[in-house]
C-alpha positions as a printed NumPy array, in Angstrom:
array([[ -3.74 , -12.667,   7.911],
       [ -3.656, -14.624,   4.655],
       [ -5.786, -13.203,   1.859],
       [ -7.442, -15.365,  -0.769],
       [ -7.633, -14.377,  -4.401],
       [ -8.478, -15.896,  -7.747],
       [ -4.856, -16.69 ,  -8.41 ],
       [ -5.158, -18.597, -11.652],
       [ -6.974, -15.747, -13.399],
       [ -4.553, -13.128, -12.126],
       [ -1.45 , -15.14 , -12.956],
       [ -2.639, -16.057, -16.438],
       [ -3.413, -12.416, -17.163],
       [  0.018, -11.367, -15.937],
       [  1.68 , -14.09 , -18.026],
       [ -0.131, -12.897, -21.132],
       [  0.925,  -9.345, -20.404],
       [  4.555, -10.407, -19.981],
       [  4.555, -11.83 , -23.488],
       [  3.07 ,  -8.63 , -24.857],
       [  5.585,  -6.386, -23.139],
       [  8.455,  -8.228, -24.782],
       [  7.441,  -6.921, -28.202],
       [ 10.207,  -4.76 , -29.709],
       [  7.887,  -1.881, -30.67 ],
       [  7.393,  -1.07 , -26.988],
       [ 11.105,  -0.645, -26.406],
       [ 11.868,   1.866, -29.146],
       [ 11.88 ,   5.562, -28.41 ],
       [  9.838,   7.898, -30.545],
       [ 11.333,  11.31 , -31.17 ],
       [  9.611,  14.621, -31.75 ],
       [  6.982,  16.546, -29.877],
       [  6.683,  19.902, -31.614],
       [  3.201,  19.135, -32.91 ],
       [  2.219,  16.861, -30.03 ],
       [ -0.566,  15.93 , -29.702],
       [ -2.07 ,  15.816, -33.183],
       [ -4.45 ,  12.912, -32.531],
       [ -6.38 ,  11.361, -29.597],
       [ -4.448,  10.34 , -26.474],
       [ -5.307,   7.225, -24.476],
       [ -5.295,   7.588, -20.68 ],
       [ -5.17 ,   4.131, -19.085],
       [ -6.693,   3.813, -15.611],
       [ -5.456,   0.78 , -13.676],
       [ -8.827,   0.299, -11.973],
       [-12.513,  -0.057, -12.692],
       [-14.74 ,   3.031, -13.027],
       [-15.94 ,   4.688,  -9.832],
       [-12.792,   4.924,  -7.72 ],
       [-10.476,   7.827,  -6.905],
       [ -8.001,   7.144,  -9.734],
       [-10.822,   6.964, -12.254],
       [-12.319,  10.215, -10.974],
       [ -8.997,  12.04 , -11.129],
       [ -8.251,  10.68 , -14.596],
       [-11.566,  11.959, -15.938],
       [-11.04 ,  15.457, -14.536],
       [ -7.471,  15.669, -15.868],
       [ -8.436,  14.071, -19.175],
       [-11.243,  16.537, -19.727],
       [ -8.995,  19.536, -19.14 ],
       [ -6.174,  18.158, -21.304],
       [ -8.665,  17.6  , -24.097],
       [ -9.966,  21.155, -23.776],
       [ -6.471,  22.66 , -23.754],
       [ -5.125,  20.551, -26.613],
       [ -8.224,  20.34 , -28.773],
       [ -7.787,  16.568, -28.882],
       [ -9.854,  13.752, -27.436],
       [ -8.481,  12.074, -24.299],
       [ -9.842,   8.527, -24.273],
       [-10.234,   7.023, -20.793],
       [ -9.381,   3.315, -20.914],
       [-10.221,   1.458, -17.677],
       [ -8.007,  -1.621, -17.319],
       [ -8.797,  -3.068, -13.906],
       [ -7.617,  -6.57 , -13.061],
       [ -4.611,  -8.368, -11.561],
       [ -4.33 ,  -5.672,  -8.892],
       [ -3.701,  -2.94 , -11.454],
       [ -0.933,  -4.836, -13.229],
       [ -2.892,  -5.056, -16.473],
       [ -3.364,  -1.302, -16.652],
       [  0.228,  -0.447, -15.759],
       [  1.458,  -3.141, -18.131],
       [ -0.592,  -1.675, -20.952],
       [  1.307,   1.582, -20.479],
       [  4.677,  -0.154, -20.123],
       [  4.304,  -1.996, -23.434],
       [  2.822,   0.924, -25.4  ],
       [  4.755,   2.772, -28.075],
       [  6.574,   5.612, -26.239],
       [  5.16 ,   8.407, -28.382],
       [  3.001,  10.174, -25.786],
       [ -0.264,   8.807, -27.095],
       [ -0.634,   6.299, -24.262],
       [ -0.282,   7.53 , -20.691],
       [ -1.597,   6.1  , -17.438],
       [ -2.593,   6.738, -13.87 ],
       [ -1.627,   4.35 , -11.066],
       [ -2.16 ,   4.299,  -7.32 ],
       [ -0.627,   2.892,  -4.139],
       [ -1.04 ,  -0.757,  -5.138],
       [  1.36 ,  -0.135,  -8.046],
       [  4.159,  -0.069,  -5.448],
       [  2.74 ,  -2.998,  -3.47 ],
       [  2.325,  -5.431,  -6.368],
       [  6.006,  -6.459,  -6.597],
       [  5.624,  -7.955,  -3.106],
       [  2.497,  -9.913,  -4.066],
       [  2.905, -11.082,  -7.645],
       [  5.525, -11.634, -10.294],
       [  5.194,  -8.284, -12.045],
       [  6.19 ,  -8.331, -15.75 ],
       [  7.826,  -4.911, -15.635],
       [ 10.067,  -2.83 , -13.398],
       [  7.935,  -0.304, -11.512],
       [ 10.74 ,   2.251, -11.644],
       [ 12.84 ,   1.587, -14.746],
       [ 10.112,   0.727, -17.253],
       [  8.199,   4.011, -16.973],
       [  8.588,   7.737, -17.428],
       [  7.215,   9.26 , -14.239],
       [  5.237,  12.469, -14.819],
       [  3.76 ,  13.635, -11.502],
       [  2.063,  12.573,  -8.283],
       [ -1.397,  13.938,  -8.925],
       [ -3.069,  13.63 ,  -5.543],
       [ -3.662,  11.515,  -2.454],
       [ -6.836,  10.287,  -0.817],
       [ -7.594,   9.137,   2.701],
       [ -9.684,   6.144,   3.686],
       [-12.8  ,   6.006,   5.821],
       [-14.277,   3.018,   7.612],
       [-17.915,   2.824,   6.55 ],
       [-20.842,   0.477,   7.11 ],
       [-24.254,   0.379,   5.487],
       [-26.557,   2.93 ,   7.11 ],
       [-28.951,   0.067,   7.907],
       [-26.254,  -1.717,   9.909],
       [-26.692,  -2.006,  13.657],
       [-23.018,  -1.065,  14.098],
       [-22.789,   2.541,  15.269],
       [-19.181,   2.854,  16.46 ],
       [-15.732,   1.379,  15.917],
       [-15.847,  -0.213,  19.372],
       [-19.106,  -1.978,  18.514],
       [-17.56 ,  -3.251,  15.287],
       [-14.515,  -4.591,  17.127],
       [-16.738,  -6.29 ,  19.686],
       [-18.748,  -8.039,  16.964],
       [-15.579,  -9.04 ,  15.122],
       [-14.212, -10.695,  18.266],
       [-17.498, -12.481,  18.873],
       [-17.577, -13.754,  15.289],
       [-13.956, -14.212,  14.171],
       [-13.63 , -14.394,  10.392],
       [-17.334, -13.769,   9.785],
       [-17.311, -10.004,   9.331],
       [-16.322,  -9.034,   5.794],
       [-14.661,  -5.942,   4.397],
       [-14.727,  -4.921,   0.754],
       [-11.764,  -3.287,  -0.953],
       [-10.825,  -2.007,  -4.38 ],
       [ -8.339,  -4.868,  -4.747],
       [ -5.378,  -6.689,  -3.234],
       [ -2.669,  -4.295,  -2.049],
       [ -4.657,  -1.071,  -2.451],
       [ -5.171,   1.531,   0.262],
       [ -8.565,   0.172,   1.406],
       [ -7.126,  -3.339,   1.674],
       [ -4.037,  -2.267,   3.604],
       [ -6.112,  -0.099,   5.937],
       [ -8.278,  -3.118,   6.706],
       [ -5.235,  -5.273,   7.391],
       [ -3.781,  -2.657,   9.748],
       [ -7.131,  -2.421,  11.511],
       [ -7.285,  -6.191,  12.053],
       [ -3.711,  -6.263,  13.377],
       [ -4.286,  -3.317,  15.716],
       [ -7.56 ,  -4.646,  17.128],
       [ -6.613,  -8.321,  17.309],
       [ -9.55 ,  -9.289,  15.125],
       [ -9.922, -11.608,  12.16 ],
       [-11.778, -10.113,   9.204],
       [-12.587, -11.675,   5.85 ],
       [-11.28 ,  -9.62 ,   2.947],
       [-13.329,  -9.444,  -0.253],
       [-11.366,  -7.952,  -3.156],
       [-13.102,  -6.186,  -6.039],
       [-11.837,  -4.73 ,  -9.308],
       [-12.09 ,  -1.142,  -8.144],
       [-13.652,   1.037,  -5.472],
       [-16.926,   1.428,  -7.352],
       [-17.881,  -2.279,  -7.384],
       [-16.836,  -2.609,  -3.722],
       [-19.162,   0.207,  -2.692],
       [-22.03 ,  -1.231,  -4.75 ],
       [-21.909,  -4.476,  -2.77 ],
       [-21.643,  -2.601,   0.52 ],
       [-24.736,  -0.592,  -0.382],
       [-26.495,  -3.839,  -1.256],
       [-25.663,  -5.275,   2.156],
       [-23.468,  -8.042,   0.743],
       [-20.465,  -7.119,   2.926],
       [-20.142,  -5.773,   6.465],
       [-17.846,  -2.811,   5.938],
       [-15.232,  -1.125,   3.789],
       [-12.159,   0.96 ,   4.507],
       [-13.098,   2.879,   1.388],
       [-11.415,   5.822,  -0.268],
       [-13.11 ,   9.127,   0.458],
       [-13.736,   9.439,  -3.268],
       [-15.852,   6.298,  -3.377],
       [-17.59 ,   6.835,  -0.046],
       [-18.335,  10.575,   0.19 ],
       [-21.392,  10.731,  -2.111],
       [-23.028,   7.864,  -0.229],
       [-22.152,   9.326,   3.176],
       [-23.74 ,  12.612,   2.145],
       [-26.872,  10.799,   0.96 ],
       [-26.997,   8.881,   4.284],
       [-26.625,   5.497,   2.594],
       [-23.296,   4.818,   4.328],
       [-22.364,   5.5  ,   7.943],
       [-18.77 ,   6.696,   8.574],
       [-17.131,   5.356,  11.732],
       [-13.535,   6.633,  11.512],
       [-10.89 ,   7.809,   9.043],
       [ -7.582,   5.995,   8.507],
       [ -5.407,   9.086,   8.85 ],
       [ -3.464,  11.054,  11.428],
       [ -5.92 ,  13.948,  11.299],
       [ -9.623,  14.285,  10.553],
       [-10.634,  14.691,   6.932],
       [-11.604,  18.186,   5.787],
       [-14.669,  16.728,   4.12 ],
       [-15.723,  14.834,   7.278],
       [-14.746,  17.064,  10.216],
       [-17.117,  15.318,  12.631],
       [-15.719,  11.84 ,  11.962],
       [-13.034,  10.606,  14.352],
       [ -9.611,   9.304,  13.402],
       [ -8.892,   5.672,  14.26 ],
       [ -6.729,   6.85 ,  17.141],
       [ -9.547,   8.979,  18.519],
       [-11.843,   5.976,  18.163],
       [ -9.502,   4.022,  20.423],
       [ -7.874,   1.523,  18.048],
       [ -4.427,   3.028,  17.619],
       [ -2.991,   5.148,  14.833],
       [ -3.856,   3.624,  11.468],
       [ -2.724,   5.865,   8.629],
       [ -2.671,   4.76 ,   4.992],
       [ -2.182,   7.419,   2.335],
       [ -3.478,   6.206,  -1.026],
       [ -1.521,   8.347,  -3.49 ],
       [ -1.958,   8.328,  -7.249],
       [  0.271,   9.471, -10.074],
       [  0.605,   9.66 , -13.83 ],
       [  3.238,   8.02 , -15.967],
       [  4.154,   7.174, -19.551],
       [  6.175,   4.388, -21.172],
       [  9.949,   4.297, -20.846],
       [ 11.74 ,   5.961, -23.722],
       [  9.326,   8.798, -24.355],
       [ 11.128,  11.871, -25.741],
       [ 12.007,  14.606, -23.252],
       [  9.995,  17.334, -25.043],
       [  6.833,  15.224, -24.881],
       [  7.505,  14.11 , -21.299],
       [  8.091,  17.707, -20.224],
       [  4.927,  18.861, -21.983],
       [  2.827,  16.135, -20.373],
       [  4.22 ,  16.726, -16.898],
       [  3.977,  20.5  , -17.203],
       [  0.438,  20.518, -18.571],
       [ -0.876,  18.088, -15.948],
       [  0.752,  19.964, -13.088],
       [ -0.641,  23.256, -14.392],
       [ -4.123,  21.729, -14.573],
       [ -3.837,  20.527, -10.974],
       [ -3.226,  24.128,  -9.85 ],
       [ -6.422,  25.43 , -11.434],
       [ -8.914,  26.472,  -8.711],
       [-11.802,  24.728, -10.466],
       [ -9.839,  21.477, -10.679],
       [ -8.736,  21.72 ,  -7.05 ],
       [-12.379,  22.195,  -6.076],
       [-13.417,  19.099,  -8.038],
       [-10.629,  17.071,  -6.445],
       [-11.619,  18.318,  -2.996],
       [-15.209,  17.253,  -3.612],
       [-13.903,  13.754,  -4.34 ],
       [-11.865,  13.713,  -1.13 ],
       [ -8.581,  14.112,  -2.997],
       [ -5.728,  16.348,  -1.85 ],
       [ -3.885,  17.781,  -4.865],
       [ -0.089,  17.316,  -4.915],
       [  1.345,  17.951,  -8.409],
       [  4.923,  16.803,  -7.752],
       [  7.939,  16.894, -10.038],
       [  8.774,  13.733, -12.046],
       [ 11.821,  13.187,  -9.843],
       [  9.723,  13.317,  -6.675],
       [  7.319,  10.757,  -8.13 ],
       [ 10.15 ,   8.419,  -9.077],
       [ 11.62 ,   8.704,  -5.568],
       [  8.222,   7.992,  -4.008],
       [  7.876,   4.793,  -6.039],
       [ 11.326,   3.607,  -4.968],
       [ 10.548,   4.275,  -1.29 ],
       [  7.061,   2.789,  -1.386],
       [  8.204,  -0.466,  -2.99 ],
       [ 10.612,  -0.983,  -0.076],
       [  8.131,   0.117,   2.59 ],
       [  5.289,  -2.121,   1.488],
       [  7.531,  -5.135,   1.012],
       [  8.125,  -4.946,   4.761],
       [  4.424,  -4.443,   5.551],
       [  3.255,  -7.289,   3.32 ],
       [  5.634,  -9.643,   5.093],
       [  4.632,  -8.447,   8.578],
       [  0.898,  -8.754,   7.858],
       [  1.392, -12.069,   6.035],
       [ -0.594, -10.823,   3.034],
       [ -0.492, -13.455,   0.316],
       [ -2.232, -14.345,  -2.897],
       [ -3.114, -18.064,  -2.883]])
């Protein structure tokens, strides 16, 4: 299935970012770390407010600020499939005062766009923070009650049923593509700049469905504004034990794990990198933080930097194959 996107806007933004990244200040290492941090730290989120990455960033940022006695400024940089946000981190001075959080699409982007940085070599990987599952949801006012009913309607009206996602190449998008391939249906993909805006339009009745992250969907499922049909995972979600998996719903095994992780620019000093990674991983182990993540549908991971780097390398290869097989393109 070929996806449509506002290519000119995305490409121009990426081109502008490429010029910025070439600046020499971004390539020079900054030493030190004994008194780090002694001023506010910027945490760049490669998505709009309201999604799982944004939620995790705000929890982690709050705790870092409390522990360090410094303000952690959340800077949402959605756009170009997350490339703008990641690029902002890549071109920042490597002094520890700009860090970022990225998600699954970070590893998918090289297969969709000309990315102005190397997803492995141009970053200091800190930790995989968490992962979130996806749930197929429709507006509670929809006449669609089950996955089978949705498939039947999609086959009756090929290309007319729409699904909202947080952006090209993200977990919700890929889950929707897998669903269409597995069910032999043709769905129209509507990409948004984040999970929050996608859910807003679904609640307004502007789109048929979304393969939304649990983070974005859970509050609206609990308030009965969205109806869950199935989760895109191998097992049922802890937060939605009564909701079937896609396999149980009869459409085959569709599992997309939307991970997220934190990184810093390449060249950051080892003492600062170690402090960042260690502090974030310690925060993720706090019972209160785990409870907040669980409420958002996030499963805490807290990996080592090496494990995060390996994941990126593997995911770039994996999704290059998937993008080709599903014929996902930006035109």
